[in-house]
C-alpha positions as CSV (number, residue, x, y, z in Angstrom):
1,M,-20.7,11.5,-18.5
2,T,-24.0,9.8,-17.6
3,M,-26.1,10.9,-14.5
4,S,-25.1,7.9,-12.6
5,E,-21.5,8.6,-13.2
6,L,-21.9,12.4,-12.3
7,Y,-23.8,10.9,-9.1
8,Q,-21.0,8.8,-8.1
9,A,-18.5,11.6,-8.8
10,D,-20.5,13.8,-6.3
11,E,-20.6,11.1,-3.8
12,L,-16.8,10.4,-3.9
13,F,-16.4,14.2,-3.5
14,L,-18.4,14.1,-0.3
15,F,-16.6,11.1,0.8
16,R,-13.3,12.6,0.3
17,K,-14.4,15.5,2.5
18,S,-15.4,13.1,5.2
19,I,-12.0,11.6,5.0
20,Q,-10.5,14.9,5.6
21,S,-12.7,15.5,8.5
22,I,-11.8,12.1,10.1
23,A,-8.0,12.6,9.5
24,K,-8.3,16.1,11.1
25,K,-9.8,14.6,14.3
26,V,-7.9,11.2,14.7
27,I,-4.9,11.8,12.9
28,E,-3.6,15.3,12.6
29,P,-3.1,15.9,16.3
30,D,-0.9,13.2,17.0
31,Y,1.0,12.3,13.6
32,S,4.2,14.0,14.3
33,K,4.5,12.0,17.5
34,W,3.7,8.6,15.8
35,E,6.4,9.7,13.2
36,E,8.9,10.0,16.2
37,S,7.9,6.8,17.9
38,G,7.9,4.9,14.6
39,S,4.4,3.4,14.8
40,I,0.7,4.3,15.2
41,P,-1.1,3.3,18.3
42,R,-3.2,0.0,18.4
43,E,-6.4,1.8,18.9
44,L,-6.1,3.9,16.0
45,W,-7.1,0.8,13.9
46,R,-10.3,0.5,16.0
47,K,-10.9,4.4,15.4
48,L,-10.6,4.1,11.7
49,G,-12.8,0.9,11.7
50,D,-15.5,2.8,13.7
51,E,-15.4,5.6,11.1
52,G,-15.8,3.2,8.2
53,L,-12.4,3.6,6.5
54,L,-11.3,-0.2,6.6
55,C,-12.3,-2.7,4.2
56,I,-14.7,-0.5,2.4
57,D,-15.0,-2.6,-0.8
58,I,-15.4,-5.8,1.1
59,P,-19.0,-7.2,0.7
60,E,-21.4,-6.3,3.5
61,R,-22.0,-10.0,4.3
62,Y,-18.2,-10.0,5.3
63,G,-18.5,-7.0,7.3
64,G,-17.5,-4.2,4.7
65,S,-19.6,-1.6,3.2
66,G,-19.8,-3.2,-0.2
67,A,-18.5,0.0,-2.0
68,P,-16.8,0.0,-5.3
69,F,-13.0,-0.1,-5.3
70,A,-13.0,3.6,-6.0
71,Y,-14.1,4.4,-2.6
72,S,-11.6,2.2,-1.0
73,V,-8.7,3.6,-2.8
74,T,-10.0,7.2,-2.4
75,V,-8.9,6.6,1.3
76,I,-5.3,5.9,0.2
77,D,-5.5,8.8,-2.3
78,E,-6.6,11.4,0.3
79,L,-4.4,10.3,3.1
80,N,-1.4,10.6,0.7
81,R,-2.7,14.1,-0.4
82,L,-2.9,15.3,3.2
83,G,0.7,13.9,3.8
84,Y,-0.2,11.0,5.9
85,A,1.7,8.6,3.6
86,A,2.7,6.2,6.6
87,I,-0.8,5.5,7.6
88,A,-1.9,5.2,4.0
89,V,0.6,2.2,3.5
90,N,-0.7,0.7,6.8
91,L,-4.4,0.7,5.6
92,S,-3.4,-0.2,2.0
93,V,-1.8,-3.4,3.2
94,H,-4.6,-4.3,5.5
95,S,-7.6,-3.2,3.4
96,N,-6.6,-3.3,-0.3
97,I,-4.1,-6.3,-0.2
98,I,-4.7,-8.8,2.7
99,A,-8.5,-8.5,2.8
100,H,-8.6,-9.0,-1.0
101,Y,-6.6,-12.0,-0.9
102,I,-8.8,-13.5,1.7
103,L,-11.8,-12.4,-0.2
104,S,-10.6,-13.9,-3.5
105,S,-9.1,-17.0,-2.4
106,G,-10.2,-17.8,1.2
107,N,-12.8,-20.4,2.1
108,E,-16.0,-19.4,3.8
109,E,-14.7,-20.0,7.3
110,Q,-11.6,-17.8,6.7
111,K,-13.9,-15.1,5.1
112,N,-16.4,-15.2,7.9
113,Y,-13.7,-15.1,10.7
114,Y,-11.2,-12.8,9.4
115,L,-13.0,-10.1,7.0
116,P,-15.4,-8.8,9.6
117,K,-12.7,-8.3,12.2
118,M,-10.5,-6.6,9.7
119,A,-13.3,-4.2,8.9
120,T,-13.7,-3.0,12.5
121,G,-10.1,-2.9,13.2
122,E,-10.2,-5.7,15.8
123,L,-7.7,-7.7,13.6
124,V,-5.0,-6.2,11.7
125,G,-3.3,-8.2,8.9
126,A,0.1,-8.4,7.3
127,I,1.9,-10.3,4.8
128,A,5.3,-11.7,5.1
129,M,6.7,-12.4,1.5
130,T,10.2,-10.5,1.2
131,E,13.2,-12.4,2.6
132,P,16.7,-11.1,3.4
133,G,17.7,-12.9,0.1
134,A,14.7,-12.6,-2.0
135,G,13.3,-9.1,-2.7
136,S,11.6,-8.6,-6.1
137,D,12.6,-12.2,-7.3
138,L,10.0,-14.4,-5.0
139,Q,11.6,-17.4,-7.1
140,G,14.4,-17.1,-4.5
141,I,12.3,-17.7,-1.3
142,Q,13.8,-19.9,1.3
143,T,10.9,-20.2,3.9
144,T,9.6,-23.8,3.8
145,A,6.3,-25.5,4.9
146,R,6.8,-29.2,5.2
147,F,3.9,-31.4,6.0
148,D,4.1,-33.7,8.9
149,E,2.0,-36.6,8.3
150,V,2.2,-37.8,11.9
151,Q,0.9,-34.6,13.2
152,S,-1.3,-33.9,10.2
153,T,0.3,-30.1,10.1
154,Y,2.6,-28.1,8.1
155,V,5.9,-27.0,9.8
156,I,7.0,-23.7,8.8
157,N,10.5,-22.5,9.1
158,G,12.1,-19.2,7.5
159,S,12.8,-15.7,8.2
160,K,11.0,-12.6,6.5
161,T,11.7,-9.0,6.3
162,F,10.0,-5.5,5.4
163,V,6.8,-6.8,6.9
164,S,4.4,-3.8,6.8
165,N,2.2,-3.6,10.1
166,G,4.5,-6.4,11.5
167,Q,4.6,-4.8,14.9
168,L,1.0,-4.4,15.4
169,C,-0.5,-7.2,13.2
170,D,-2.6,-10.1,14.7
171,F,-2.2,-12.4,11.7
172,V,0.0,-12.6,8.8
173,I,0.0,-14.2,5.4
174,V,3.1,-16.2,5.0
175,V,4.5,-17.1,1.6
176,A,6.2,-20.6,1.7
177,K,7.6,-23.3,-0.5
178,T,5.6,-26.7,-0.3
179,D,7.0,-28.5,-3.3
180,F,10.7,-28.7,-3.5
181,Q,11.1,-30.5,-6.7
182,V,9.6,-27.8,-8.9
183,P,10.4,-23.9,-9.3
184,A,9.0,-21.7,-6.6
185,S,6.5,-20.3,-9.0
186,K,4.9,-23.8,-9.1
187,G,5.4,-25.0,-5.6
188,T,4.6,-22.2,-3.3
189,T,1.6,-22.0,-0.9
190,L,0.3,-19.0,1.4
191,F,-0.6,-19.7,4.8
192,I,-2.6,-17.6,7.4
193,V,-0.6,-17.6,10.5
194,D,-2.1,-16.2,13.6
195,L,0.8,-14.3,15.8
196,S,-0.3,-16.2,18.9
197,I,0.8,-19.4,17.6
198,S,4.2,-20.8,19.3
199,G,7.3,-20.4,17.1
200,I,6.6,-17.2,15.3
201,S,8.2,-13.9,16.5
202,R,8.5,-10.4,15.5
203,G,12.0,-8.8,15.0
204,K,12.7,-5.1,15.7
205,N,10.8,-2.2,14.3
206,L,13.1,-1.4,11.2
207,Q,14.3,2.1,11.0
208,K,13.5,3.5,7.6
209,I,14.5,6.9,6.1
210,G,10.8,7.6,5.6
211,L,7.3,6.3,6.4
212,H,8.4,6.4,10.1
213,A,4.9,5.8,11.6
214,C,4.4,2.6,9.3
215,D,5.8,-0.1,11.5
216,T,8.1,-2.4,9.3
217,S,9.4,-5.6,11.0
218,E,11.4,-8.5,10.5
219,M,9.5,-12.0,11.3
220,F,11.0,-15.2,12.2
221,L,9.3,-18.7,12.0
222,E,10.7,-21.5,13.8
223,D,9.1,-24.9,13.7
224,V,5.6,-23.0,13.5
225,L,2.8,-25.7,13.3
226,V,-0.2,-24.8,11.3
227,P,-3.2,-27.0,10.3
228,E,-4.1,-27.6,6.5
229,E,-7.1,-25.3,7.2
230,A,-4.6,-22.4,7.4
231,I,-3.8,-22.6,3.6
232,L,-5.1,-19.5,1.7
233,G,-6.2,-20.6,-1.7
234,E,-4.7,-23.9,-3.1
235,L,-1.7,-26.0,-2.2
236,N,1.3,-25.1,-4.5
237,R,-0.7,-22.3,-6.1
238,G,0.2,-19.3,-4.1
239,F,1.9,-17.6,-7.0
240,I,-1.3,-17.6,-8.8
241,T,-3.0,-16.0,-5.8
242,L,-0.2,-13.2,-5.7
243,M,-0.3,-12.6,-9.4
244,K,-3.9,-12.2,-9.8
245,E,-4.1,-9.4,-7.3
246,L,-1.1,-7.4,-8.6
247,P,-3.1,-5.2,-10.8
248,R,-5.0,-4.1,-7.9
249,E,-2.0,-3.6,-5.6
250,R,-0.1,-1.7,-8.2
251,L,-2.9,0.7,-9.2
252,T,-3.4,1.3,-5.4
253,I,0.3,2.3,-5.2
254,A,-0.1,4.6,-8.4
255,I,-3.2,6.4,-6.8
256,G,-1.4,6.9,-3.6
257,A,1.7,8.5,-5.6
258,Q,-0.9,10.5,-7.5
259,G,-2.4,11.8,-4.3
260,A,0.9,12.7,-2.7
261,M,2.2,14.5,-5.6
262,E,-0.9,16.6,-6.0
263,G,-0.8,17.2,-2.1
264,V,2.8,18.7,-2.4
265,L,1.9,20.8,-5.3
266,D,-1.0,22.4,-3.5
267,L,1.6,22.9,-0.5
268,T,4.2,24.4,-2.8
269,I,1.9,26.7,-4.8
270,T,0.6,28.2,-1.4
271,Y,4.1,28.6,-0.3
272,V,5.7,30.4,-3.4
273,S,2.5,32.6,-3.6
274,E,3.3,33.8,0.1
275,R,7.2,33.7,0.2
276,N,8.9,36.9,-1.0
277,A,12.4,37.3,-2.6
278,F,13.9,40.4,-4.1
279,G,10.7,42.3,-3.2
280,K,8.1,40.3,-4.8
281,P,6.6,36.6,-4.3
282,I,8.8,34.1,-5.9
283,S,5.7,32.8,-7.6
284,Q,6.4,35.9,-9.8
285,F,9.7,34.7,-11.3
286,Q,9.7,32.9,-14.3
287,N,11.6,29.8,-13.3
288,T,9.0,29.2,-10.5
289,K,6.0,29.8,-12.8
290,F,7.4,27.3,-15.5
291,R,8.3,24.5,-13.0
292,I,4.8,24.7,-11.4
293,A,3.4,24.7,-15.0
294,E,5.6,21.6,-15.8
295,M,4.8,19.6,-12.7
296,K,1.0,20.4,-12.8
297,T,0.7,19.2,-16.3
298,E,2.6,16.0,-15.5
299,A,0.4,15.5,-12.5
300,R,-2.8,15.9,-14.5
301,V,-1.7,13.7,-17.3
302,N,-1.0,11.0,-14.7
303,R,-4.4,11.5,-13.0
304,S,-6.2,10.8,-16.3
305,F,-4.1,7.5,-16.7
306,V,-5.1,6.2,-13.3
307,N,-8.6,7.1,-13.8
308,E,-8.5,5.0,-16.9
309,C,-7.0,2.2,-15.1
310,L,-9.5,2.6,-12.2
311,Y,-12.3,2.2,-14.9
312,L,-10.6,-0.9,-16.4
313,L,-10.2,-2.5,-13.0
314,E,-13.9,-2.0,-12.1
315,R,-14.7,-3.8,-15.4
316,G,-12.5,-6.6,-14.9
317,E,-10.2,-5.4,-17.7
318,L,-7.0,-4.3,-16.0
319,D,-4.0,-6.3,-17.1
320,T,-0.8,-6.5,-15.3
321,E,1.2,-4.8,-18.1
322,T,-1.1,-1.7,-17.8
323,A,-1.1,-1.8,-14.1
324,S,2.7,-1.7,-14.2
325,M,2.6,1.3,-16.6
326,A,0.5,3.2,-14.0
327,K,2.7,2.2,-11.0
328,L,6.1,3.1,-13.1
329,T,4.7,6.4,-14.4
330,C,3.1,7.7,-11.1
331,T,5.8,6.7,-8.8
332,E,8.4,8.2,-11.0
333,A,6.5,11.3,-11.5
334,Q,6.1,11.6,-7.6
335,G,9.6,11.4,-7.0
336,K,10.3,14.2,-9.7
337,I,7.6,16.3,-8.4
338,V,8.3,16.3,-4.8
339,D,12.0,17.0,-5.6
340,G,11.1,19.8,-7.6
341,C,8.6,21.2,-5.1
342,L,11.1,20.9,-2.2
343,Q,13.7,23.0,-4.4
344,L,11.1,25.7,-4.5
345,F,11.0,25.7,-0.7
346,G,14.8,26.6,-0.7
347,G,16.6,25.8,2.5
348,Y,13.2,25.5,4.5
349,G,12.5,22.4,2.4
350,Y,15.2,20.7,4.2
351,M,13.9,21.4,7.5
352,R,12.0,18.4,9.2
353,E,9.3,20.8,10.5
354,Y,8.1,21.5,7.0
355,P,5.8,18.6,5.6
356,I,7.5,18.9,2.2
357,S,10.7,17.2,3.8
358,R,8.7,14.4,5.1
359,A,7.0,14.0,1.6
360,F,10.4,13.8,0.1
361,V,11.6,10.9,2.1
362,D,8.3,9.1,2.2
363,A,8.2,9.2,-1.6
364,R,11.4,7.3,-2.3
365,I,10.1,3.9,-1.3
366,Q,7.3,4.1,-3.9
367,R,9.7,3.2,-6.7
368,I,10.8,0.2,-4.9
369,F,7.8,-1.7,-3.2
370,G,5.3,-3.4,-5.0
371,G,7.8,-4.2,-7.7
372,T,10.8,-1.8,-8.5
373,S,10.6,0.6,-11.4
374,E,13.0,-1.7,-13.2
375,I,10.8,-4.7,-12.7
376,M,7.8,-2.7,-14.1
377,K,9.9,-1.8,-17.2
378,E,10.7,-5.6,-17.5
379,I,7.0,-6.5,-17.3
380,I,6.0,-3.8,-19.9
381,S,8.6,-4.6,-22.2
382,R,7.7,-8.4,-22.2
383,G,4.1,-7.2,-23.1
384,I,5.6,-5.5,-26.0
385,F,8.4,-7.8,-27.3
386,G,7.5,-11.0,-25.6
387,K,9.8,-13.1,-23.4
C-alpha cells in the first residue's frame, strides 16, 4: 500500500466516524418512529445535505464535494452497518443513481439546475422505471411518450410502481417508449419530470415487509406534457444511459449488503458473549463458535471482492459481469448471514424490538431490486458462455 492509499484509508476511517456521529444526532432518536410511520420527514433531507452526506462524489462546480466514489458509497455502507437500511436506500437512489444519471447524461442546464439542489436536499430525486407488468424485464414497459408536433411537447401516459422516494420526491426520471416500431431497448427515452406538472400523481405509499421508512410509491402519468428539453440524454437511447450506470448501481447495492452483514455480525457477537444458557455464555458452545467463524469468514471474503470492484470502478474498469458477481454474492451472503445471526438470538431474534429482526426483513429485498439474483446469474453466465 502506498502512502497516498494509506492516507486515503485514514481519511475514510475518519469520514466513517463522522457518519456515525451524524447518524446518532439526526437519525437514531427518531428512526423507530419513522419505521412506524412508513417514511422519513422531508426536513431530514435538508439536514443530511447540511451535513454533507448527499451527492458527495458530484463535482464541486455542480454543488457536490468532488470526493471519490469511495466516500459516497461509505455513507451507504455505514448506514447499513448501523441498521438504517431504509435511509441508505433513500440516499442511494438520490445520490448514487439519479445524480449520476444527470451528471453523465444531462445537459449543462439540467446539471446546473438539479445537482446543486440535490446536494443540499432542496430537491429529492426518484426514478420511475418498474411497471406493474414489467419488472426485471424492461423490454416490457408500456409507458409511452408521444411527440405532439402541434404543441411541440411529449405526451406521457402510463403507470409505474416501486418508486423509491416516491412520496417525497420533487422530480422523477421517467422511462418511456418513444419509438414504437423497434424493441424497447432501441426506442426508450428518459425524461426528467417535475412533480408539479399537471397529470402526474403519486399513488399510495406501498406497505412492504421491510425497509418501512423508505417511502415506496405507485406513480400515474396521464397526458403529462413535457418539453423536448426534459429529455435526459439522447432520444431513443435511454437504455444506453441505464446500462452504463448499472455497474455503479450494483456495486452500491453490494457494498450496502456488505455493511449490513458486518453490522449484524457485530450485534450477534456482542449478544452471544453476554447471553447465558446452561450456566455459561452461549458464545462458548461449539455450534455458536463455528457458525460465527463461518459467517465472519464469508463476510471478510466478500469485503475483499467489493474492495477490488471499488478499485476497478474508480479506474473505469468495472464491467457489468463483475458488478453482477458482486451484487449476487454479497446480497446472497447477507441473506444467509442475517438468518444465521437471527437464529443465534433465539426467540428474541423474532421480536421487533431487537434490531436483528429488522435487519432480517430489510435484507430480503436485496436479492430482488437492482436486478434479481436470477438475472445476475444470467448476466454472469452470458459472459462465460456467450448468448
